[in-house]
C-alpha positions in Angstrom: 102.2 124.6 78.3 100.1 122.5 80.6 101.9 119.5 82.0 100.0 116.3 82.9 101.4 113.4 84.9 100.0 110.0 84.0 100.9 108.0 87.1 100.9 104.3 86.6 102.9 101.4 85.2 102.5 101.5 81.5 101.7 98.2 79.8 100.6 97.3 76.3 98.2 94.8 77.8 96.1 97.6 79.5 93.6 99.0 77.0 93.3 102.2 78.9 97.0 102.9 78.6 96.7 102.9 74.8 93.6 105.1 74.8 94.5 107.8 77.3 97.3 109.5 75.2 95.1 109.4 72.1 92.2 111.1 74.0 94.5 113.8 75.4 96.0 114.3 71.9 92.5 115.1 70.7 92.3 118.0 73.1 95.6 119.5 72.0 93.8 121.7 69.5 92.2 123.6 72.4 94.9 123.2 75.0 98.7 123.2 74.8 99.3 119.9 76.6 102.5 118.1 77.5 101.9 114.6 78.8 104.4 112.5 80.8 104.2 108.9 82.0 105.4 108.6 85.7 105.9 105.0 86.8 104.6 104.4 90.4 108.1 103.6 91.8 109.3 107.0 90.5 106.2 108.7 92.0 107.3 107.6 95.5 109.5 110.8 95.6 107.2 113.9 95.8 109.8 115.8 93.7 108.9 113.6 90.8 105.5 115.3 90.6 106.7 118.9 91.0 105.7 121.3 88.3 102.8 119.3 87.0 99.5 121.1 86.4 97.4 117.9 86.6 97.8 114.4 87.9 95.9 111.4 86.5 96.3 108.2 88.5 95.5 105.7 85.8 94.2 102.2 85.8 96.5 99.1 86.0 96.6 97.9 89.6 98.1 96.1 91.3 100.7 98.9 91.0 104.4 98.2 91.2 104.5 100.7 94.0 101.5 101.2 96.2 103.4 104.0 98.0 104.0 105.8 94.7 100.3 105.7 93.8 99.3 107.0 97.2 101.9 109.8 97.0 100.4 110.9 93.7 97.0 111.2 95.2 98.3 112.9 98.3 100.3 115.4 96.3 97.3 116.4 94.2 95.1 116.6 97.3 97.3 118.6 99.5 98.7 120.9 96.8 95.5 121.7 95.0 96.6 120.1 91.8 93.7 118.9 89.5 93.3 115.2 90.0 91.6 112.4 88.2 91.7 108.9 89.4 90.0 106.1 87.4 89.6 102.4 88.3 92.7 101.6 90.4 93.3 105.4 90.7 89.9 105.7 92.4 90.7 102.8 94.8 94.1 104.2 95.8 92.8 107.7 96.2 90.3 106.4 98.7 93.1 104.6 100.6 95.2 107.7 100.7 92.4 109.8 102.1 91.5 107.2 104.7 95.1 106.9 105.9 96.2 110.5 105.9 93.0 112.4 106.5 90.7 110.0 108.4 93.4 108.5 110.6 92.6 105.0 109.4 96.3 104.2 109.0 95.7 100.5 108.4 93.4 100.9 105.4 94.2 98.2 102.9 93.3 97.0 99.4 92.1 93.4 99.1 93.9 93.0 95.8 97.2 92.9 97.7 96.0 90.2 100.1 93.3 89.6 102.6 93.2 92.2 105.4 90.0 91.6 107.3 88.5 94.6 109.0 91.2 96.8 107.5 90.0 96.3 104.0 88.8 99.6 102.6 88.8 98.3 99.0 87.1 95.0 98.8 86.6 92.3 96.2 83.3 92.8 94.4 80.7 90.1 94.7 80.4 90.3 90.9 83.3 91.4 88.9 82.7 94.4 86.7 85.6 93.6 84.3 84.3 94.2 80.7 80.9 95.4 81.9 79.0 98.6 81.6 76.3 99.8 84.0 74.2 102.7 85.0 75.4 105.2 87.6 73.1 107.7 89.3 74.8 111.1 90.0 74.2 113.5 92.8 72.6 116.8 91.9 74.9 119.8 92.2 78.0 117.7 92.2 81.1 118.2 90.0 80.4 115.1 88.0 76.8 116.1 87.4 77.9 119.5 86.2 80.4 117.9 83.8 77.9 115.4 82.3 74.9 117.7 82.5 72.8 114.7 83.7 72.0 112.8 86.8 72.3 109.4 85.2 75.0 107.8 83.0 76.0 104.4 81.6 79.7 103.8 81.9 82.3 101.0 81.3 84.3 99.2 83.9 87.3 96.9 84.0 87.7 96.0 87.7 87.0 93.4 90.3 87.4 95.6 93.4 85.5 98.6 94.8 85.0 100.7 97.9 83.4 98.7 100.7 80.5 100.0 102.7 82.0 99.5 106.2 84.0 102.7 106.3 82.0 105.1 104.1 80.8 107.1 107.1 84.3 107.7 108.2 85.4 109.1 104.8 82.3 111.2 104.5 82.7 112.6 108.0 86.1 113.9 106.9 84.9 115.6 103.8 84.8 113.0 101.0 81.6 113.3 99.0 80.2 110.2 97.3 78.4 111.5 94.2 77.8 108.4 92.0 76.2 105.1 92.9 75.1 102.0 91.0 71.6 100.6 91.0 72.5 98.7 94.2 73.6 101.8 96.0 77.3 101.0 95.8 79.7 104.0 95.5 81.1 104.5 92.0 82.2 108.2 92.1 83.9 110.3 94.8 84.9 113.9 94.8 86.5 116.4 97.3 84.5 119.6 97.7 86.7 122.7 98.0 89.5 121.3 95.9 90.0 122.9 92.4 89.3 119.5 90.8 89.4 116.2 92.6 87.4 113.4 91.0 87.7 109.7 91.3 85.6 107.1 89.4 85.6 103.4 89.7 84.4 103.3 86.0 86.8 104.2 83.2 85.7 107.2 81.2 88.7 106.6 78.9 86.9 103.4 77.7 83.9 105.4 76.5 83.0 105.3 72.8 85.5 104.4 70.1 88.4 106.1 71.9 88.6 109.2 69.7 86.2 111.6 71.4 87.2 112.5 75.0 84.6 111.8 77.7 83.2 115.0 79.4 85.1 113.9 82.6 88.4 114.0 80.7 87.5 117.3 79.1 86.6 118.7 82.5 89.9 117.5 84.0 91.9 119.2 81.3 89.8 122.3 81.4 90.5 122.6 85.2 94.2 122.8 84.5 93.9 126.2 82.9 92.0 127.5 86.0 94.8 126.7 88.4 97.9 127.8 86.6 
């Protein structure tokens, strides 16, 4: 039995929250999956994520507990647990890495209030909520291998993204940016050397009609078997 933690604050108003369990159910024929919802306040305690084979930091920010979201990303990163972060999960995974790996302890998310030079996650000049857009993928990257292509068109539901001011710092400490939009802004990040650590600003769970899992989701679930 493979256990997946969906870390986030479940809400019927968030479309992704309805889709994700259905998409994981579609993979049960090939994988024996047990899926648990872990609210962000509960995730503040590292013990709450013990025993999980995979962690998906799901959309739905602002989270009830920023610390819980960051703890989920840190636990997956440091313990080699397959990790997928989408939308808000991408944003908070970048903050966790900046604070705990890069030494940028003041890294902040603009959604929680203006933070000036300390903003790692910034408000987008044009909101991507409800939009879809092309993403160019780096050759020989995890996401390129999963999709089998160097270009994809994906759906978004966000108004915040990774600013350009601190990209060099994150890259210097090992984060690889492997997906960019047509303007060159980062849309995908991954951590080389980790069994599976992938974060996307777009939401693969919103792809299609919600019944056929996106290759990213299939890849995440497939990685669980390789680490148990």
